[in-house]
One Martini backbone bead per residue (centre of mass of N, CA, C, O) as a GRO file, in nm:
protein
  221
    1MET     BB    1  -2.838   1.124   2.427
    2SER     BB    2  -2.523   1.111   2.444
    3ASP     BB    3  -2.239   1.179   2.275
    4LEU     BB    4  -2.100   0.913   2.342
    5ALA     BB    5  -2.329   0.734   2.224
    6ARG     BB    6  -2.336   0.857   1.934
    7ASP     BB    7  -1.998   0.813   1.899
    8ARG     BB    8  -1.972   0.533   1.855
    9PRO     BB    9  -1.843   0.280   1.711
   10GLY     BB   10  -2.001   0.274   1.385
   11GLY     BB   11  -2.299   0.371   1.476
   12ASP     BB   12  -2.449   0.162   1.618
   13GLN     BB   13  -2.710   0.002   1.753
   14VAL     BB   14  -2.849  -0.006   2.071
   15SER     BB   15  -2.991  -0.209   2.271
   16GLU     BB   16  -3.213  -0.250   2.529
   17LEU     BB   17  -3.053  -0.470   2.673
   18THR     BB   18  -2.794  -0.311   2.700
   19THR     BB   19  -2.905  -0.070   2.868
   20ALA     BB   20  -2.999  -0.248   3.100
   21ARG     BB   21  -2.715  -0.350   3.176
   22LEU     BB   22  -2.591  -0.076   3.239
   23SER     BB   23  -2.766  -0.031   3.489
   24VAL     BB   24  -2.652  -0.269   3.644
   25TYR     BB   25  -2.358  -0.179   3.647
   26LEU     BB   26  -2.407   0.082   3.799
   27ARG     BB   27  -2.507  -0.046   4.063
   28CYS     BB   28  -2.248  -0.201   4.120
   29LEU     BB   29  -2.058   0.046   4.128
   30GLU     BB   30  -2.200   0.190   4.360
   31ALA     BB   31  -2.142  -0.031   4.567
   32LEU     BB   32  -1.835  -0.022   4.545
   33ASP     BB   33  -1.795   0.277   4.611
   34ALA     BB   34  -1.930   0.263   4.895
   35ALA     BB   35  -1.695   0.041   4.980
   36GLY     BB   36  -1.409   0.160   4.850
   37VAL     BB   37  -1.366   0.070   4.566
   38LYS     BB   38  -1.141   0.135   4.296
   39THR     BB   39  -1.119  -0.149   4.147
   40VAL     BB   40  -1.234  -0.351   3.853
   41SER     BB   41  -1.316  -0.633   3.696
   42SER     BB   42  -1.503  -0.833   3.502
   43GLN     BB   43  -1.455  -1.080   3.686
   44GLY     BB   44  -1.535  -0.937   3.948
   45LEU     BB   45  -1.827  -0.878   3.864
   46GLU     BB   46  -1.906  -1.169   3.816
   47ALA     BB   47  -1.848  -1.283   4.104
   48GLN     BB   48  -2.020  -1.068   4.278
   49PHE     BB   49  -2.294  -1.032   4.054
   50GLN     BB   50  -2.361  -1.249   3.841
   51LEU     BB   51  -2.212  -1.204   3.575
   52ASN     BB   52  -2.077  -1.133   3.241
   53ALA     BB   53  -1.772  -1.063   3.134
   54ALA     BB   54  -1.801  -1.067   2.824
   55GLN     BB   55  -2.054  -0.884   2.819
   56ILE     BB   56  -1.933  -0.637   2.944
   57ARG     BB   57  -1.716  -0.584   2.728
   58LYS     BB   58  -1.912  -0.565   2.489
   59ASP     BB   59  -2.091  -0.332   2.591
   60LEU     BB   60  -1.859  -0.119   2.635
   61ALA     BB   61  -1.747  -0.122   2.333
   62HIS     BB   62  -1.969   0.070   2.215
   63PHE     BB   63  -1.814   0.337   2.384
   64GLY     BB   64  -1.526   0.213   2.434
   65GLU     BB   65  -1.229   0.242   2.638
   66PHE     BB   66  -1.203   0.159   3.001
   67GLY     BB   67  -0.981  -0.033   3.034
   68ILE     BB   68  -0.689  -0.168   3.213
   69ARG     BB   69  -0.424  -0.340   3.191
   70GLY     BB   70  -0.402  -0.498   3.510
   71VAL     BB   71  -0.662  -0.336   3.647
   72GLY     BB   72  -0.918  -0.238   3.484
   73TYR     BB   73  -1.156  -0.055   3.654
   74TYR     BB   74  -1.245   0.253   3.742
   75VAL     BB   75  -1.509   0.308   3.926
   76LYS     BB   76  -1.565   0.615   3.907
   77ASP     BB   77  -1.521   0.644   3.601
   78LEU     BB   78  -1.732   0.435   3.501
   79LYS     BB   79  -1.971   0.558   3.640
   80ARG     BB   80  -1.958   0.828   3.490
   81HIS     BB   81  -1.988   0.713   3.203
   82LEU     BB   82  -2.264   0.571   3.244
   83ARG     BB   83  -2.422   0.823   3.316
   84GLN     BB   84  -2.371   0.958   3.045
   85ILE     BB   85  -2.486   0.741   2.856
   86LEU     BB   86  -2.776   0.748   3.021
   87GLY     BB   87  -2.832   1.062   3.092
   88LEU     BB   88  -2.742   1.120   3.423
   89ASP     BB   89  -2.582   1.419   3.394
   90ARG     BB   90  -2.880   1.520   3.461
   91SER     BB   91  -3.177   1.665   3.491
   92ILE     BB   92  -3.493   1.487   3.500
   93LYS     BB   93  -3.811   1.566   3.402
   94VAL     BB   94  -4.125   1.484   3.571
   95VAL     BB   95  -4.456   1.362   3.496
   96ILE     BB   96  -4.764   1.271   3.665
   97ILE     BB   97  -5.053   1.095   3.545
   98GLY     BB   98  -5.211   1.033   3.822
   99ALA     BB   99  -5.334   1.059   4.173
  100GLY     BB  100  -5.316   0.791   4.279
  101ASN     BB  101  -5.165   0.550   4.449
  102LEU     BB  102  -4.943   0.507   4.237
  103GLY     BB  103  -4.866   0.798   4.171
  104LEU     BB  104  -4.790   0.877   4.463
  105ALA     BB  105  -4.572   0.663   4.504
  106LEU     BB  106  -4.388   0.759   4.275
  107ALA     BB  107  -4.349   1.055   4.372
  108ASP     BB  108  -4.222   0.940   4.668
  109TYR     BB  109  -3.977   0.813   4.547
  110PRO     BB  110  -3.642   0.859   4.637
  111GLY     BB  111  -3.469   0.729   4.399
  112PHE     BB  112  -3.515   0.933   4.172
  113ARG     BB  113  -3.355   1.177   4.282
  114VAL     BB  114  -3.082   1.035   4.311
  115ASP     BB  115  -3.083   0.979   3.979
  116GLY     BB  116  -3.220   1.270   3.857
  117PHE     BB  117  -3.534   1.249   3.906
  118ASP     BB  118  -3.776   1.512   3.866
  119VAL     BB  119  -4.075   1.551   4.025
  120VAL     BB  120  -4.279   1.815   3.954
  121SER     BB  121  -4.572   1.666   3.894
  122LEU     BB  122  -4.909   1.619   3.939
  123LEU     BB  123  -5.198   1.489   3.757
  124ASP     BB  124  -5.555   1.579   3.759
  125THR     BB  125  -5.931   1.582   3.782
  126ALA     BB  126  -5.975   1.589   4.078
  127ARG     BB  127  -6.090   1.827   4.285
  128GLU     BB  128  -5.979   1.708   4.569
  129LYS     BB  129  -5.666   1.705   4.458
  130VAL     BB  130  -5.641   1.972   4.356
  131GLY     BB  131  -5.387   2.150   4.545
  132GLN     BB  132  -5.232   1.931   4.649
  133TYR     BB  133  -5.010   1.691   4.817
  134SER     BB  134  -4.777   1.497   4.863
  135ARG     BB  135  -4.582   1.375   5.114
  136SER     BB  136  -4.314   1.515   4.963
  137GLY     BB  137  -4.445   1.781   4.792
  138VAL     BB  138  -4.601   1.717   4.539
  139PRO     BB  139  -4.787   1.870   4.320
  140ILE     BB  140  -5.140   1.906   4.233
  141ARG     BB  141  -5.269   1.928   3.914
  142HIS     BB  142  -5.430   1.999   3.643
  143VAL     BB  143  -5.439   1.847   3.334
  144ARG     BB  144  -5.476   2.123   3.172
  145ASP     BB  145  -5.159   2.205   3.251
  146LEU     BB  146  -4.962   2.042   3.076
  147ALA     BB  147  -4.852   2.230   2.850
  148ARG     BB  148  -4.745   2.453   3.040
  149LEU     BB  149  -4.557   2.273   3.205
  150VAL     BB  150  -4.376   2.171   2.977
  151GLU     BB  151  -4.277   2.451   2.886
  152ARG     BB  152  -4.169   2.559   3.162
  153GLU     BB  153  -4.004   2.278   3.266
  154LYS     BB  154  -3.901   2.080   3.058
  155ILE     BB  155  -4.020   1.803   3.005
  156ASP     BB  156  -3.917   1.459   2.952
  157ILE     BB  157  -4.123   1.279   3.131
  158ALA     BB  158  -4.408   1.063   3.120
  159VAL     BB  159  -4.647   0.938   3.353
  160ILE     BB  160  -4.890   0.675   3.336
  161SER     BB  161  -5.185   0.671   3.584
  162VAL     BB  162  -5.462   0.555   3.447
  163PRO     BB  163  -5.729   0.456   3.332
  164ALA     BB  164  -5.778   0.269   3.055
  165GLU     BB  165  -5.993   0.464   2.912
  166ALA     BB  166  -5.768   0.720   2.938
  167ALA     BB  167  -5.488   0.652   2.813
  168GLN     BB  168  -5.482   0.730   2.508
  169GLY     BB  169  -5.564   1.027   2.546
  170THR     BB  170  -5.323   1.097   2.729
  171VAL     BB  171  -5.101   1.026   2.531
  172ASP     BB  172  -5.187   1.224   2.311
  173ASP     BB  173  -5.144   1.478   2.487
  174VAL     BB  174  -4.845   1.433   2.538
  175VAL     BB  175  -4.745   1.431   2.243
  176ALA     BB  176  -4.851   1.725   2.178
  177THR     BB  177  -4.617   1.862   2.368
  178GLY     BB  178  -4.331   1.688   2.284
  179ILE     BB  179  -4.304   1.439   2.424
  180ARG     BB  180  -4.068   1.134   2.394
  181ALA     BB  181  -4.126   1.005   2.695
  182ILE     BB  182  -4.298   0.704   2.816
  183LEU     BB  183  -4.453   0.584   3.117
  184ASN     BB  184  -4.667   0.294   3.149
  185PHE     BB  185  -4.940   0.171   3.386
  186SER     BB  186  -5.152   0.112   3.188
  187PRO     BB  187  -5.364  -0.081   3.040
  188GLY     BB  188  -5.279  -0.180   2.733
  189ASN     BB  189  -5.253  -0.082   2.391
  190LEU     BB  190  -5.050   0.173   2.288
  191ARG     BB  191  -5.019   0.464   2.080
  192VAL     BB  192  -4.734   0.588   1.895
  193PRO     BB  193  -4.512   0.749   1.752
  194SER     BB  194  -4.193   0.682   1.631
  195HIS     BB  195  -4.058   0.934   1.808
  196VAL     BB  196  -4.178   0.770   2.050
  197LYS     BB  197  -4.117   0.646   2.377
  198LEU     BB  198  -4.268   0.340   2.498
  199LYS     BB  199  -4.322   0.221   2.836
  200SER     BB  200  -4.464  -0.077   2.969
  201MET     BB  201  -4.627  -0.157   3.295
  202ASP     BB  202  -4.780  -0.463   3.350
  203LEU     BB  203  -4.884  -0.599   3.641
  204THR     BB  204  -5.070  -0.828   3.551
  205VAL     BB  205  -4.867  -0.981   3.378
  206THR     BB  206  -4.670  -1.035   3.609
  207PHE     BB  207  -4.864  -1.198   3.786
  208GLU     BB  208  -4.922  -1.417   3.572
  209SER     BB  209  -4.633  -1.522   3.560
  210LEU     BB  210  -4.624  -1.609   3.857
  211SER     BB  211  -4.866  -1.800   3.840
  212PHE     BB  212  -4.736  -1.996   3.643
  213PHE     BB  213  -4.508  -2.082   3.827
  214LEU     BB  214  -4.690  -2.196   4.055
  215ALA     BB  215  -4.844  -2.404   3.868
  216HIS     BB  216  -4.557  -2.543   3.732
  217GLY     BB  217  -4.261  -2.500   3.879
  218HIS     BB  218  -4.149  -2.328   3.624
  219VAL     BB  219  -3.900  -2.188   3.402
  220ALA     BB  220  -3.759  -2.056   3.154
  221PRO     BB  221  -3.425  -1.987   3.065
   0.00000   0.00000   0.00000
């Protein structure tokens, strides 16, 4: 977390929902900047992107005062501040464990590099994959190289994309290297120490939620 985020007024904890909304605001500002827009108000963001102006002001107030009365926000400046708050003002190194179809697709996604996420390597145990490269040129190494890779490249985030039966052991190996941020695409409930942040993306649960909508024709507000 950036110094700006740590030093916010009152030192209160910022919720995960708030940081998720900051990411949305950043995407909106990037769109405005690309369109040549210089300034925007919270009401302008609300009108153009179906956001909540009061929520925008409340979220930004956690980190300081960014608006100017009668002007609103300078798009480039607020975009820069949000990137700093979100820790995107530096290169973030990522390793993906599991070089299956999903792992390879994640490694080759161009949006990660645009946002500063550098996928350093894929790791796998399959002999026929080790030594190969993804389509965009990300090397595939053996998973036993994890600790050396983390130490050498100063890896920040590990992405887990392995079969369910191997997931917990893989997470344990990742935690042992000192990595404190894990994005998991493997099914099941995984355990990590309190100092490690684990985010799980269970695609099956997402599909089941969509199936519920199709079956019942409505979703809760």
